[in-house]
Residue, then its C-alpha position, 0 to 999 in steps of 0.5 A: m469475230g471479224n471486225l465488228k466494232s462495239k458501237q458507241v452508246e449515245d449520251t443523251r442526258l440533258s444539261y442546263s445548257s442543252s434544256t435552254l436551248l431547248n426550250n429557246c429553240e428546238q431548230r437550234y438544238v437539233n443542229y448543234k447538240v443532234k447533227k453536231l453541225e458548227v457554229d456559225n464562223d462569227a462565233k468562232d471568231r469571237d474573242t474568248s477571254f470573258f470566258n476564260i476568266g472565269s474559268s481560271f477563276h473557278y479553277v484557283l478556288e475548286m483547288s484550293n477547296h475555297e480555301k487560301p492556298e499555299s500560292i494562287s500564282k502557281l494556279l495562275e500559271e497553271c492557268v495560263q497554260n491550260e485555261g486560255l487565261k492571258e497575262e494581261d488577265v492574270a492580275l484580274v482574277h488573282a484580284m478576283v479570287l482575294k476578293y472572294l478569299r476576303s469576304r469568305k473569311g470568318s463565314p461558318l460555312k466551310a466547303v466540302k465539296c467542289e464541281y459535284a458530277i450529278k449521277d443521272e440517266k437523264i440529267i447531267g451537271y456539275v454543282d460549283l460548290v457545296e457548303v456546311d455548318d458545324d451543325g451539319n447544315f448545307w447549301i448548294s452553291d452556285l459561283k457566277t463571275s460577272a461584268s456586274f450584279y444589281d440588286n433587282k436580280i436577286p427577285e429572280l433567284p429563287s425561280n432560277p432555273q440551274l439553281c432549282l434545277y441543281a438544288s432537286f438532286y439535294r437527296e442525292i447529294a446528301k447522300d453520296l456526301d454523308l449528308d443529312p436530307d432533312k438539313f438542306m437549307g437551300c442554295r447560295y448564288l455568290v458572284a465574284c465582279k470584273s472590273k476594266a480597271k488598267q495596271k498605271l504605269t508606276e503600279s507595280y503588280v501587287d499595288f494593283v491587285t491590292r487596288l483591284v481589292e480594295k477599290h475595284i472588285k465587288t463580291v456578291f453573297i446572296t442566300i435562297p431558303k428552299e421553301l423559296m424554290r421551285i425545286e420540284e417544278t424545274r425538275k419535272d420542267i426539265l425532265a419533261l424537256h429531256d423527253r422532248s429532247l429524245e423525240l427530236r433526236n429520233g425524228a433526226k435519225 
């Protein structure tokens, strides 16, 4: 057969972030997603600690299924090794996890699936969390870390493209997780805010984490009923962008 090599199939699925890039600037989409050009040097040199804090927060909760793990410290050690978490940020993530879990305490909602992978020929994405109550009602939840959160953002959430896109897969999610699609209730927007508070010289690690939890870390849980969301419209918008992405890919060849 000679040295013939099988041609790798190009992945043309569109993620939420890629669709946002495409919608904002087609040329940048072509440069970064089609031609695979490197980002500018200034972007390379940016501090990624903000992102690493968020990914570590997600990791701990995913590994513990959004319940208190046997050892948060052990999971945080893994984050230092694998998620790029800086040692000086370990206490902050520890406190964020504790405050988040404290905020969930007593909730009738339980995590049934973390990091659900959307299975679609045109769209790729990962739902942070699917939550279910005792009656089988379920929500698709997005977990965020942020420097702050203001109430004026709440009215925007029913039309949030990422929430609406993931919500548009509720039937597929229900089928995969053995849930009743008629009991899809909407989305939840779960936010844990960071803090710039620093550890005092006279303060132990445990005391610092406790102070962060009690005085500095804020969590916000917001429920968005499906009736208020632009679910089907958003799905159509993303599919139209996918068609446009294929045109750009063909034009760039």
